[in-house]
Residue, then its C-alpha position, 0 to 999 in steps of 0.5 A: m511473505e511471513t508475518t507474526g501475531k499473537t495468534v494464527d488468525e492475527a498473523v494471517s490478518k496482518a498478511l492480508a492487510q499488507l498484501g491487500l488481498p482477500r483470504e480467498q486469493v492466498d495460500v496460508v501455511v502455518v509455520t508456528e502455532g505460537k503459545s501464550g506463555g505462563l505468568f506475565g506472558r513468560g515463555a510466550e511465542p508468536a504465531v508465524v504464518r507464510v502467506t502466498p498469493l494464489s494468482e502470482p508466484t512470490s518471486e522477490a529477488s527482483s520483486s516486492t514484499e510486505g511492510g515497513d518504511v524505506s531505508r532512506e525515507t521520502d517526503g518526510d515519511a520517517e521519523g528520525g530520517s535524514s534532514d532532507g527527508r530522504p530514507r536512511r540506509r545501512r552500510g556494510r562491507r562485503g564480509g559483514r553486511g548491513r542489518r539483516g532484520g530477521a530470517g536472512r536470505n534464501r527463505d525460499e526458492a522464490e526469493a532467490s529467483g530474481s523474478d519481478d513478479e511478486p504481487v503488490e499488496a493488491v498494490a495495496t501497501a505503499r507506506g509512504n508518508d508520515d504526514d497525514d496531509d501529504a496529498g496537499d504538499d506543494d510538490r504534488g504532481r497530479a497524474p493524468r485524469g484520463g481513462r474511464g471515469r467512475g464516480g464523479r461527485g456524490g451518490r453512487g458509481r458513475g456520478g451522482n448529485g453530491r452537495s458542496r460543503d465548506r470545511e467548517e460544515r465538514s467538521g460537524e457538530p456533536i449529535e446528542g439525544v439521537s436513538d440508536d435506531d436513527a441514521i446519523p449522516v456523516p458531516g459533509s455527506p448527502e442525506e441519503l447514505p449508501y448502506a450496501p454495495i451496488e446490486d447490479p453492477a455492469d462488471d467488476l470495474d463498475l462494482a469497484g468504482s461504485t464501492l469506492r465512491d460509496m466509501l468516500t461518500l460515507l466518509g464525507y468526501v463528496d467533492t471528489q472525482i474518481t477516474a479509472r486507468d490502466p496501470e502504467t508503471p511497476g508502482d501502479g502494479i503493472g502486470l498485477i493490477e487490472q485498473v487503477f482508480d485515481i482520486y482527486g479533490d475538486d479544489d485545493d482544500v479538498s485535496d488537502e483533506l484527502g491526505v487523511l485517507i493516505g495516512r502515515r506511510g500510506e497505510t490508510l490508502s492501503a486499507l482503503q484499497y484492501l476494502v475495495n478489493t474485498v468487496v469485489s472478491k465476493g462476486g467471483n472465484k478469481p476477480p481482478v485486483f484494483g489499485v487506488d491512488i490519491e492525488g498522485y501519491r503513489r506515483r510521487r513515491e515511486e519516482m523518489l524510490v527510483d531516484l534513490a535506488k540509482e543514487i545508491a547503486q552508483e555509491v555501491r559501484e564506487t565504494g564496493d560497499v553493501i548498502t541495506l535499505e530500511p524495511m519497505p512494503a512489498h510493492e516498494r521493494r519491487i520498485v527498487h528491484i526493477a529499477l536496478r535490474e538493468e544497472e551494471g555493476v550492482r545487483t539486489e537481494s531481499v533479506g529478512s522476514g515479515e515487516e523487517r524485510q529489506v532490500e540489499i544493494l550489492p556489487d555484482d561480482 
């Protein structure tokens, strides 16, 4: 994937955040160094870098990609989306395709290969919902809570003694007159906060689960449950992800509050997953990658994308039009490619670059 920034470091940081991978697990090629420009920034050029995960090929024609929102957005994700909350798309005749958004197709051989193995932002980047409280939607479908548990309520890792607090207590009161040397507990969290990763984890799974629990504790989300399971679908990152951690609130109020950790189009959730994998990556040369989901958000998003892709495929078969979806993050484009891989009469390609990368659905001549 390619990203831009004012400097090379900024462009690399953007790519790592979108892929959800630490610096040690990617290969970076500087396409353009960029320049600052003269007075008032005139003549400035952005730095452009190409970042490729080391563990997997960057195949994309039936794979995934980096950031943006879906062409027809879902669950009310996009501002200015359709009235029914579905993503927008752009239509083009075969002679003149929809919006390309950037560098066009065939940026490299991997994008034309049709592989579906493009890494999922450490499955980290599902940009899903505009609403910060998406986890509390009435149509919330919870994924099974099976698998090996990591966390429980408070404290570290595999369960701990968290304390239940009501929502008023979580808001907390401003703390005044406290010196910088004093520890200020987060409202709703235990009195003894974790200050470092667990020292002797049993394995990478234990380290990842303990780290995630500590993060939730520091944020005041002690009334939550964390379970670990094998990835089951492309949206989970099957083939790329070692285990998926599912986070659920102990009651409806906590579930609603967890929407803050999903964020606009899933950006906060992706950042949380990235942080977990960054901590795990410090422990070895090729550590596994872990996924994080909250209240079944990623699964609902995947189901919507599959339905959308099949609906548009039928429209393409009937009209012969080329329909281009709005920009999506890598793992969401991968879902669309895989969903239509076996559909007759249509094919998919990725076009554009950086955050403007999109999926085109075309008639299969």
